[in-house]
KOLMILO-940105 format. One line per 10 residues: number of its first residue (from 1); their letters; for each residue z, x, y of C-alpha. Coordinates in steps of 0.001 Angstrom, whole numbers. Each point is the difference from the previous one (the first is absolute). Layout:
N
NUM = A = Z/X/Y | ...;
END
This chain:
165
1 = MKASGKNNKI = 126281/-23150/161227 | -194/1563/-3413 | -2185/2957/-814 | -1313/667/-3449 | -942/3328/-1539 | 1611/2765/-2018 | 2949/434/2348 | 36/-3624/1203 | 38/1154/3625 | -2368/897/2781;
11 = SNINNFKEAF = 180/3757/85 | -3146/868/1928 | -363/-2741/2625 | -924/2543/2672 | -3035/970/-2082 | -1202/-3593/243 | -2562/815/2690 | -1847/2423/-2278 | -25/-2475/-2901 | -1129/-2804/2278;
21 = LTISFSSNLR = -2950/1952/1328 | -1501/407/-3454 | -862/-3677/-376 | -3165/-1672/1238 | 1832/-2270/2438 | 324/2920/2394 | -3724/-103/797 | 394/-3630/1118 | 2968/967/2152 | -2064/2643/1780;
31 = NFSSDFPEFY = -1934/-2855/1630 | 3021/-430/2301 | 438/3708/827 | -541/3282/-1788 | 3747/426/-551 | 832/-3654/-730 | 413/663/-3766 | 2846/2413/772 | 1514/-2408/2523 | -215/-2911/-2464;
41 = AEMVRTYVTG = 1551/2181/-2717 | 2859/746/2387 | 439/-3737/664 | 215/-657/-3763 | 2416/2918/-467 | 2158/-1376/2818 | -150/-3450/-1626 | 1413/1460/-3236 | 3023/1214/1973 | 878/-3556/1049;
51 = ESSTRNLNEL = -2073/-1447/2873 | -2653/-2634/-715 | -1162/-1531/3304 | -3499/1201/873 | 944/190/3679 | 3150/2023/-719 | -1786/2303/-2454 | -2607/724/2646 | 2699/782/2558 | 2014/2177/-2398;
61 = TTVSSTSSSE = -3017/2059/-1005 | -1138/539/3597 | 3450/1101/1226 | -1128/3629/13 | -3036/-794/2167 | 226/1716/3330 | -1942/-2472/2104 | -94/-3742/468 | -3784/113/-424 | 466/1346/-3559;
71 = VNQRRYQVKS = 2448/-2816/-745 | -2472/-2552/1388 | -2838/1509/-2044 | 2032/-255/-3205 | 974/-3588/791 | -3678/-854/542 | -994/1737/-3253 | 2672/-1822/-2014 | -975/-3361/1497 | -3669/664/-746;
81 = FLRAVALGLV = 915/1021/-3552 | 2004/-3211/-518 | -2938/-2080/1256 | -2358/1823/-2360 | 2333/-579/-2961 | 309/-3693/874 | -3780/-319/228 | -1370/2040/-2872 | 1206/3592/-369 | 1402/637/-3489;
91 = PGSEWGGKLA = 1263/3270/-1504 | -2357/161/-2977 | -3309/-381/1821 | -1821/1973/2638 | 158/-1919/3270 | -2735/298/2583 | 1701/-1938/2784 | -1423/-3452/-738 | 2490/-2832/296 | 40/-2821/-2556;
101 = GYGGYIVVKR = 1065/-2700/2466 | -1169/-847/3481 | 1274/-3477/885 | 3725/54/-463 | 2954/733/-2200 | 2519/-2578/-1226 | 3524/1057/-920 | 2254/-2427/-1866 | 3663/788/622 | 2667/-687/-2634;
111 = TGELVCLHLD = 1094/-2999/2048 | -3478/-1491/-415 | -857/609/3643 | -3584/1099/601 | -900/2800/2370 | -3677/-39/974 | -1250/3244/1469 | -3421/-77/1583 | -1906/3231/-274 | -1517/-653/3421;
121 = NDDEFKDYLF = 3150/1617/1375 | 93/3254/-1948 | 2984/1385/1914 | 2136/-3060/-746 | -969/176/-3683 | 891/3700/-272 | 3264/-539/1917 | 967/-2785/-2425 | -658/2254/-2987 | 1938/2874/1585;
131 = ENTVFDIPKN = 3040/-2177/720 | -13/-2032/-3218 | -721/2392/-2866 | 2197/2229/-2119 | -516/2644/-2637 | 1147/-1106/-3440 | -58/1079/-3621 | -1035/-2664/-2527 | 2837/-1145/-2204 | -2158/-120/-3126;
141 = DLFQSPKVIE = 920/2245/-2947 | -3613/1189/-150 | 307/1479/3473 | 3443/1607/53 | -50/2454/2866 | 551/2610/1207 | -853/2084/-3043 | 179/3735/-349 | -2428/1371/-2542 | 1515/3455/-357;
151 = DELKIFLNAQ = -2631/1302/-2411 | -2641/-407/2668 | 2244/602/3016 | -1161/-3235/1567 | 1834/-2949/1461 | -1498/-3445/-387 | 1204/-2826/2209 | -1335/-3500/-360 | 782/-1197/3500 | -1502/-3135/1463;
161 = IRFTS = -4/-1563/3439 | 1009/-3650/166 | 984/-2575/2579 | 3666/-412/863 | 1732/-3166/-1145;
END
Protein backbone atom coordinates (compact mmCIF):
# COMPACT_ATOMS: atom_id res chain seq x y z
CA MET A 1 0.00 0.00 0.00
CA LYS A 2 1.46 3.31 -1.03
CA ALA A 3 0.85 6.52 0.84
CA SER A 4 1.01 9.89 -0.80
CA GLY A 5 1.86 13.22 0.78
CA LYS A 6 4.90 15.38 1.43
CA ASN A 7 6.91 12.61 3.06
CA ASN A 8 5.27 9.77 1.11
CA LYS A 9 4.58 7.88 4.34
CA ILE A 10 1.95 7.56 7.00
CA SER A 11 3.42 9.49 9.88
CA ASN A 12 0.36 10.11 12.03
CA ILE A 13 -1.76 6.96 11.70
CA ASN A 14 -2.50 6.94 15.43
CA ASN A 15 -4.17 10.34 15.03
CA PHE A 16 -6.59 8.76 12.57
CA LYS A 17 -9.40 8.55 15.13
CA GLU A 18 -9.44 12.33 15.61
CA ALA A 19 -9.44 12.98 11.86
CA PHE A 20 -12.15 10.40 11.31
CA LEU A 21 -14.46 11.94 13.87
CA THR A 22 -14.55 15.25 12.04
CA ILE A 23 -16.51 13.90 9.08
CA SER A 24 -20.28 13.61 8.87
CA PHE A 25 -20.25 9.82 8.60
CA SER A 26 -19.66 9.62 12.34
CA SER A 27 -23.23 10.76 13.06
CA ASN A 28 -24.53 7.80 11.02
CA LEU A 29 -22.25 5.45 12.93
CA ARG A 30 -23.67 6.65 16.24
CA ASN A 31 -26.91 4.86 15.29
CA PHE A 32 -25.12 1.61 16.24
CA SER A 33 -23.67 2.87 19.54
CA SER A 34 -22.41 6.17 20.90
CA ASP A 35 -18.79 5.02 20.58
CA PHE A 36 -19.14 3.13 17.28
CA PRO A 37 -17.36 5.90 15.30
CA GLU A 38 -14.23 5.36 17.41
CA PHE A 39 -14.55 1.58 17.12
CA TYR A 40 -15.01 1.78 13.33
CA ALA A 41 -12.02 4.13 13.09
CA GLU A 42 -9.98 1.55 15.00
CA MET A 43 -11.14 -1.17 12.57
CA VAL A 44 -10.01 0.97 9.61
CA ARG A 45 -6.69 1.76 11.33
CA THR A 46 -6.17 -1.96 11.96
CA TYR A 47 -7.03 -2.66 8.31
CA VAL A 48 -4.25 -0.28 7.20
CA THR A 49 -1.77 -2.40 9.17
CA GLY A 50 -2.60 -5.49 7.10
CA GLU A 51 -5.84 -7.30 8.04
CA SER A 52 -8.90 -7.00 5.78
CA SER A 53 -11.50 -9.58 6.87
CA THR A 54 -14.42 -7.88 8.61
CA ARG A 55 -14.68 -10.76 11.08
CA ASN A 56 -10.96 -10.63 11.90
CA LEU A 57 -10.93 -6.83 12.17
CA ASN A 58 -13.80 -7.04 14.64
CA GLU A 59 -11.94 -9.65 16.69
CA LEU A 60 -8.64 -7.74 16.62
CA THR A 61 -10.24 -4.50 17.75
CA THR A 62 -12.18 -6.15 20.59
CA VAL A 63 -9.13 -8.01 21.95
CA SER A 64 -8.83 -5.50 24.79
CA SER A 65 -12.46 -6.01 25.83
CA THR A 66 -12.69 -7.47 29.28
CA SER A 67 -15.95 -9.37 28.93
CA SER A 68 -17.51 -11.71 26.41
CA SER A 69 -20.67 -9.58 26.51
CA GLU A 70 -18.66 -6.60 25.17
CA VAL A 71 -17.28 -8.78 22.37
CA ASN A 72 -20.81 -9.98 21.54
CA GLN A 73 -22.12 -6.40 21.56
CA ARG A 74 -19.42 -5.28 19.13
CA ARG A 75 -20.10 -8.26 16.86
CA TYR A 76 -23.81 -7.38 16.85
CA GLN A 77 -23.04 -3.71 16.11
CA VAL A 78 -20.72 -4.57 13.22
CA LYS A 79 -23.24 -6.99 11.73
CA SER A 80 -26.00 -4.39 12.03
CA PHE A 81 -23.72 -1.80 10.41
CA LEU A 82 -22.94 -4.15 7.50
CA ARG A 83 -26.66 -4.78 6.97
CA ALA A 84 -27.35 -1.04 6.99
CA VAL A 85 -24.57 -0.41 4.45
CA ALA A 86 -25.90 -3.19 2.20
CA LEU A 87 -29.41 -1.75 2.40
CA GLY A 88 -28.98 2.00 2.17
CA LEU A 89 -26.52 3.67 4.55
CA VAL A 90 -23.97 5.77 2.65
CA PRO A 91 -21.22 8.01 4.05
CA GLY A 92 -22.30 11.26 2.41
CA SER A 93 -25.92 11.35 3.55
CA GLU A 94 -27.64 11.47 6.90
CA TRP A 95 -29.21 8.08 7.57
CA GLY A 96 -32.32 7.74 9.68
CA GLY A 97 -32.39 3.95 9.90
CA LYS A 98 -34.64 3.23 6.92
CA LEU A 99 -33.56 0.30 4.79
CA ALA A 100 -33.73 0.50 0.99
CA GLY A 101 -34.54 -3.19 0.48
CA TYR A 102 -36.96 -5.51 2.20
CA GLY A 103 -37.36 -8.63 0.05
CA GLY A 104 -33.92 -10.03 -0.49
CA TYR A 105 -30.37 -9.49 -1.59
CA ILE A 106 -28.69 -11.24 -4.53
CA VAL A 107 -24.92 -11.68 -4.59
CA VAL A 108 -23.22 -12.78 -7.81
CA LYS A 109 -19.92 -14.50 -7.09
CA ARG A 110 -16.99 -14.31 -9.52
CA THR A 111 -17.74 -17.89 -10.53
CA GLY A 112 -21.21 -16.79 -11.67
CA GLU A 113 -22.88 -18.57 -8.77
CA LEU A 114 -25.83 -16.70 -7.28
CA VAL A 115 -26.36 -16.37 -3.55
CA CYS A 116 -29.92 -15.34 -2.67
CA LEU A 117 -30.31 -13.99 0.83
CA HIS A 118 -33.85 -13.52 2.06
CA LEU A 119 -34.28 -10.66 4.46
CA ASP A 120 -36.92 -12.67 6.31
CA ASN A 121 -34.00 -14.21 8.19
CA ASP A 122 -32.15 -11.12 9.37
CA ASP A 123 -29.62 -13.08 11.44
CA GLU A 124 -28.61 -15.25 8.48
CA PHE A 125 -28.24 -12.15 6.29
CA LYS A 126 -26.05 -10.35 8.84
CA ASP A 127 -23.97 -13.50 9.44
CA TYR A 128 -23.36 -13.81 5.68
CA LEU A 129 -22.20 -10.20 5.49
CA PHE A 130 -19.96 -10.63 8.54
CA GLU A 131 -18.29 -13.75 7.14
CA ASN A 132 -18.02 -12.63 3.51
CA THR A 133 -16.90 -9.00 3.50
CA VAL A 134 -13.51 -7.34 3.64
CA PHE A 135 -12.19 -3.83 3.96
CA ASP A 136 -10.50 -2.59 0.80
CA ILE A 137 -9.03 0.53 -0.74
CA PRO A 138 -10.10 1.30 -4.32
CA LYS A 139 -7.32 0.86 -6.84
CA ASN A 140 -8.29 3.97 -8.80
CA ASP A 141 -5.75 6.80 -9.09
CA LEU A 142 -8.46 9.26 -8.02
CA PHE A 143 -8.75 7.53 -4.67
CA GLN A 144 -5.16 6.76 -3.68
CA SER A 145 -5.22 6.15 0.05
CA PRO A 146 -4.18 6.49 2.76
CA LYS A 147 -3.23 10.14 2.42
CA VAL A 148 -1.63 12.35 5.00
CA ILE A 149 -2.48 16.00 4.56
CA GLU A 150 0.20 17.43 6.82
CA ASP A 151 -0.89 21.05 6.43
CA GLU A 152 -4.19 20.22 8.06
CA LEU A 153 -2.95 17.41 10.31
CA LYS A 154 -5.62 15.10 8.97
CA ILE A 155 -5.52 11.61 7.56
CA PHE A 156 -7.95 10.68 4.82
CA LEU A 157 -8.59 7.04 4.04
CA ASN A 158 -10.91 5.99 1.26
CA ALA A 159 -11.74 2.55 2.58
CA GLN A 160 -14.64 0.52 1.28
CA ILE A 161 -16.28 -2.71 2.34
CA ARG A 162 -16.76 -5.31 -0.39
CA PHE A 163 -17.62 -8.97 -0.73
CA THR A 164 -14.81 -11.51 -0.75
CA SER A 165 -14.06 -13.27 -4.02
